[in-house]
VEXNUZA-183616 format. One record per residue (C-alpha): x, y, z; residue in one letter. Coordinates in pm, 1 decimal. Example, Ala and Ser with C-alpha at 12.3 -4.5 7.8 and 13.67 -1.06 7.14 Angstrom:
<<1230.0 -450.0 780.0> 'a'>;
<<1367.0 -106.0 714.0> 's'>;
***
This chain:
<<-2411.3 -15230.0 -5065.3> 'm'>;
<<-2248.3 -15466.9 -4836.8> 'g'>;
<<-1978.1 -15516.8 -5099.4> 'd'>;
<<-1831.7 -15174.9 -5032.2> 'n'>;
<<-1777.5 -15255.1 -4669.5> 's'>;
<<-1560.9 -15550.8 -4760.8> 'e'>;
<<-1312.3 -15334.2 -4949.9> 'l'>;
<<-1024.2 -15205.3 -4747.7> 'p'>;
<<-1066.6 -14844.1 -4632.6> 'p'>;
<<-785.7 -14713.8 -4855.0> 'v'>;
<<-947.6 -14843.8 -5166.4> 'e'>;
<<-1285.5 -14692.7 -5082.2> 'q'>;
<<-1158.1 -14333.6 -5104.3> 'h'>;
<<-959.0 -14385.5 -5421.2> 'q'>;
<<-1181.0 -14384.1 -5722.6> 'r'>;
<<-1040.7 -14419.5 -6069.8> 'p'>;
<<-1010.2 -14089.0 -6263.6> 'l'>;
<<-1245.2 -14048.3 -6554.0> 'r'>;
<<-1004.4 -13860.2 -6783.9> 'n'>;
<<-673.7 -14014.5 -6713.1> 'q'>;
<<-544.0 -13888.4 -7046.4> 'd'>;
<<-555.0 -13511.1 -7076.4> 'l'>;
<<-654.8 -13503.8 -7442.7> 's'>;
<<-965.9 -13291.3 -7376.4> 'a'>;
<<-759.0 -13025.2 -7199.4> 'v'>;
<<-494.1 -13018.0 -7471.9> 't'>;
<<-766.4 -12991.0 -7736.4> 'd'>;
<<-915.8 -12694.2 -7553.2> 'l'>;
<<-578.7 -12521.4 -7521.2> 'v'>;
<<-502.9 -12580.8 -7889.2> 'q'>;
<<-839.6 -12434.6 -7991.6> 'd'>;
<<-790.0 -12122.8 -7779.3> 'v'>;
<<-436.0 -12068.5 -7906.7> 'l'>;
<<-534.4 -12121.4 -8269.3> 's'>;
<<-817.4 -11868.1 -8244.0> 'q'>;
<<-664.0 -11607.8 -8010.8> 'y'>;
<<-290.6 -11678.6 -8026.0> 'g'>;
<<-182.9 -11353.9 -8191.5> 'w'>;
<<-403.0 -11151.5 -7959.9> 'y'>;
<<-257.0 -11326.0 -7656.9> 'l'>;
<<94.7 -11263.6 -7786.8> 'l'>;
<<23.4 -10893.5 -7846.9> 'a'>;
<<-139.4 -10856.0 -7504.4> 'a'>;
<<160.5 -11021.4 -7340.9> 't'>;
<<403.1 -10789.6 -7522.7> 'a'>;
<<201.2 -10480.3 -7425.3> 'l'>;
<<185.2 -10598.2 -7064.2> 'f'>;
<<563.7 -10642.7 -7062.9> 'y'>;
<<620.2 -10294.6 -7207.3> 'l'>;
<<379.2 -10144.2 -6955.1> 'l'>;
<<567.8 -10306.6 -6667.9> 'i'>;
<<899.3 -10174.7 -6806.2> 'q'>;
<<753.1 -9822.8 -6836.7> 'y'>;
<<623.4 -9826.9 -6480.6> 'i'>;
<<959.0 -9946.8 -6347.7> 'v'>;
<<1143.9 -9666.8 -6531.6> 'k'>;
<<899.9 -9406.3 -6401.6> 'k'>;
<<937.9 -9523.8 -6044.5> 's'>;
<<1318.4 -9521.9 -6073.7> 'q'>;
<<1307.1 -9169.5 -6220.0> 'g'>;
<<1092.7 -9048.4 -5930.4> 'r'>;
<<1325.8 -9190.3 -5671.6> 't'>;
<<1625.1 -9033.8 -5844.8> 'r'>;
<<1461.1 -8693.2 -5877.5> 's'>;
<<1347.1 -8694.8 -5517.6> 's'>;
<<1693.5 -8800.4 -5401.6> 'a'>;
<<1872.6 -8542.3 -5616.6> 'q'>;
<<1782.8 -8222.3 -5428.4> 'p'>;
<<1906.7 -8375.4 -5104.5> 'a'>;
<<2256.1 -8409.8 -5255.2> 'h'>;
<<2270.5 -8049.9 -5386.2> 'h'>;
<<2456.5 -7792.5 -5191.5> 'd'>;
<<2255.0 -7487.8 -5085.6> 'a'>;
<<2527.7 -7254.9 -5213.7> 'a'>;
<<2511.3 -7416.2 -5558.5> 'l'>;
<<2135.7 -7364.8 -5574.8> 'v'>;
<<2177.8 -7001.9 -5469.8> 'a'>;
<<2443.9 -6944.3 -5737.9> 'k'>;
<<2213.6 -7088.1 -6003.9> 'r'>;
<<1928.0 -6866.2 -5893.3> 'q'>;
<<2152.8 -6557.2 -5902.2> 'e'>;
<<2281.4 -6645.5 -6249.6> 'a'>;
<<1925.9 -6695.2 -6370.8> 'l'>;
<<1819.4 -6360.2 -6227.8> 'e'>;
<<2120.9 -6185.3 -6385.1> 'a'>;
<<2040.0 -6334.7 -6724.8> 'a'>;
<<1680.6 -6215.7 -6694.6> 'r'>;
<<1796.3 -5866.2 -6606.3> 'm'>;
<<2030.8 -5853.5 -6908.5> 'r'>;
<<1754.6 -5965.3 -7140.0> 'm'>;
<<1518.6 -5705.3 -6995.9> 'q'>;
<<1777.4 -5428.8 -7043.4> 'e'>;
<<1830.8 -5531.3 -7406.0> 'e'>;
<<1458.1 -5529.1 -7464.7> 'l'>;
<<1424.0 -5184.1 -7306.2> 'd'>;
<<1706.8 -5049.1 -7523.4> 'a'>;
<<1544.1 -5185.2 -7839.3> 'k'>;
<<1210.4 -5036.4 -7736.6> 'a'>;
<<1371.7 -4694.6 -7682.3> 'a'>;
<<1536.4 -4707.5 -8025.3> 'i'>;
<<1206.1 -4806.2 -8184.1> 'f'>;
<<1022.5 -4519.5 -8012.5> 'k'>;
<<1288.2 -4274.2 -8131.1> 'e'>;
<<1250.5 -4396.5 -8489.5> 'k'>;
<<872.8 -4366.0 -8462.4> 'q'>;
<<907.0 -4005.7 -8339.2> 'k'>;
<<1143.2 -3923.3 -8627.0> 'q'>;
<<902.3 -4071.7 -8880.4> 'q'>;
<<611.0 -3879.1 -8732.7> 'e'>;
<<816.6 -3558.1 -8737.4> 'e'>;
<<908.9 -3620.2 -9101.0> 'e'>;
<<545.1 -3675.9 -9194.4> 'k'>;
<<440.0 -3362.4 -9007.8> 'r'>;
<<713.1 -3160.1 -9180.5> 'r'>;
<<603.1 -3290.0 -9522.8> 'q'>;
<<241.0 -3199.1 -9450.2> 'k'>;
<<342.3 -2848.6 -9346.0> 'i'>;
<<551.7 -2810.6 -9661.0> 'e'>;
<<265.2 -2936.6 -9874.5> 'l'>;
<<26.2 -2690.5 -9707.2> 'w'>;
<<264.6 -2400.9 -9762.9> 'e'>;
<<303.3 -2496.5 -10129.9> 'n'>;
<<-72.1 -2505.8 -10171.9> 'm'>;
<<-100.5 -2157.5 -10013.7> 'k'>;
<<153.0 -2023.2 -10260.8> 'e'>;
<<-34.0 -2179.3 -10550.5> 'g'>;
<<218.8 -2445.2 -10637.1> 'k'>;
<<113.1 -2796.9 -10726.6> 's'>;
<<38.7 -3053.5 -10457.5> 'c'>;
<<331.8 -3265.7 -10559.7> 'k'>;
<<587.3 -3018.5 -10431.4> 'g'>;
<<865.0 -2900.6 -10661.9> 'n'>;
<<768.6 -3105.5 -10965.4> 't'>;
<<705.0 -2783.8 -11160.9> 's'>;
<<1078.3 -2721.9 -11172.9> 'q'>;
<<1152.3 -3065.6 -11313.7> 'n'>;
<<881.7 -3071.7 -11581.0> 't'>;
<<1110.9 -2950.7 -11862.8> 'e'>;
<<1366.1 -3219.2 -11785.0> 'e'>;
<<1097.8 -3486.1 -11752.9> 'd'>;
<<948.7 -3407.5 -12094.6> 'l'>;
<<1281.5 -3447.4 -12268.8> 's'>;
<<1359.2 -3777.6 -12101.7> 't'>;
<<1013.6 -3930.6 -12124.8> 't'>;
<<994.4 -3925.7 -12502.1> 'v'>;
<<959.1 -4287.2 -12603.3> 'i'>;
<<1245.0 -4399.6 -12819.1> 'k'>;
<<1182.7 -4715.7 -13006.1> 'r'>;
<<1467.7 -4955.5 -13046.7> 'k'>;
<<1513.8 -5041.9 -13409.5> 't'>;
<<1775.1 -5306.0 -13349.3> 'd'>;
<<1523.5 -5545.2 -13187.6> 'k'>;
<<1497.5 -5883.5 -13350.6> 'k'>;
<<1142.2 -5979.8 -13453.6> 'p'>;
<<987.0 -6280.4 -13281.2> 'l'>;
<<871.3 -6445.0 -13606.4> 'r'>;
<<960.8 -6414.5 -13965.2> 's'>;
<<749.0 -6172.4 -14164.8> 's'>;
<<598.6 -6446.5 -14383.9> 'd'>;
<<449.6 -6637.7 -14087.5> 'y'>;
<<74.7 -6691.5 -14099.9> 'n'>;
<<-82.2 -6909.6 -13832.1> 'p'>;
<<-385.1 -6986.5 -14050.0> 'l'>;
<<-184.6 -7128.7 -14336.3> 's'>;
<<-55.6 -7427.4 -14139.6> 'g'>;
<<303.9 -7435.5 -14268.4> 'd'>;
<<472.4 -7224.9 -14002.7> 'g'>;
<<542.8 -7470.4 -13725.3> 'g'>;
<<656.2 -7819.6 -13808.7> 'g'>;
<<622.3 -7954.9 -13458.8> 't'>;
<<268.0 -7835.1 -13395.3> 'c'>;
<<104.6 -8024.6 -13681.8> 'a'>;
<<-215.2 -8218.2 -13611.4> 'w'>;
<<-198.0 -8594.4 -13645.0> 'r'>;
<<-490.3 -8831.8 -13649.2> 'p'>;
<<-516.7 -9092.7 -13377.4> 'g'>;
<<-441.7 -9464.2 -13418.8> 'r'>;
<<-691.6 -9680.6 -13589.1> 'r'>;
<<-840.4 -9988.7 -13433.5> 'g'>;
<<-923.9 -10082.5 -13079.4> 'p'>;
<<-725.3 -9945.2 -12795.1> 's'>;
<<-451.8 -10167.8 -12659.7> 'a'>;
<<-572.6 -10173.4 -12301.2> 'g'>;
<<-442.2 -10437.8 -12078.4> 'g'>;
***
């Protein structure tokens, strides 16, 4: 132990480094990058995009908060009046359409009521429920007689027989191929 006291004081505090070459550190970094490199790259890209998003949001907030200060009060009032006028016009149009619709509904109800009254009066008189169909029955009978068209072309020839097998050349049955299937 007396040997240490003979060394100059500068040399006592300087001890030689154990790992003077950094091969262990480089090996560790290479292992981490080889196993998690893509994940680290993706995380870095997402972090960058997140920072960009936050910066844009903060700039948008400062612009929007600074914008109303630059607006003129008269301009804001004009916009509000224009908005209110547009709302009033739309409301008037809607009211007009509603009035027209109600009028049509009343007319339809009146028409239905009139038809029911007419039907009731006809039933009292002994006429049929359908109204004045009794007057048109003679005309209807003459026009409803079924007239067959003789000039129609038949769909098939008269000698066609589906059981005989010679009628359709394209619908003939063919046996399947012989041998194993050619699957690949």
